[in-house]
N, C-alpha and C positions, 0 to 999 in steps of 0.2 A: 894366595897361592892356589893354583889350579890342581885339585886333587882328583880329577877325572881319570878314569882308566885304572882304578885300583881293583886288584883281584885278590880276594880273601882266600887263603889256602888253609892248611891244617892248624889246629890249636898247637901252641908251643908250651903250654903249661896244663897241668891236670884240671884246673878249674874250668878250662875251656872258655875263658873270657878274654884271653890274649892269643892273637893269631899271627902267623907269619903270612905276608902277602907280597905282591909286587905292585909297583906303581910305574906307569908309563912303560910297562913290559921289561924294565931292566933294573930299577931300584928295588932292592929288598927292604921291606918296611915291617915294623911291628904295629899291630892294631889292637887297641884295648877297647873292648865294648864298655860303654858308659851310659848312665842315665843322666840326661842334662838337667842342670839347675841354673838359676841366675848367677850363682857364685862361680860355677864352672865356665859359663859363657863369658863372664867378665875377665877371667884369667887367660883366655885364648890369645888375645892380642899381645899380652906380655910374654907368654910362652913362645909364640912364634918369633919374637924378636930376641930371645935369649940364645946366645951363642957362647959357649964356654967349653973348654977342653974336657972338663969333668962332668958335663951334663949331657945326657942323651938329647939329641935334637928333636924338637916337636915341630911337625910340618903343618898341622892343622887338624880339622875334624872332617870326617867323611860320613855322609848320611845315606842310608838306604831307606826304602819305604818303611821298614820295621825297626831298624837299629841305628845307633850312632856310635862311631868309633873315633878314638884319638889316634892319629897317625904319627908314629915316631920312628926315629932311626932304629934300624935293627943292628944289634951288636953281634958280630960273628965271633966265634971262638971262645965261648965261655958263658958263665952264669954270673950275673952281677950279684946275686944273693950270697955267693961265697965270700965276698968282701965284707959282709956285715956280720959274720960269725965271730 
């Protein structure tokens, strides 16, 4: 999947490692800053193929010169953490 044209915007949680962004100027996405490992790299292909109603969609990874981000579906209207209380 071509993840060119991503624009990283404001942090969406206090730790400032998850950001809101746009992809292709119209898709709103969530970006999670990560440190890559072999384990994480091997999971990317499986995550991209996972499509399920109850799972946030994973689009792929986006890399800048300094950082790597997981690019995921942005869920409007709520906080997923409230469902885990």
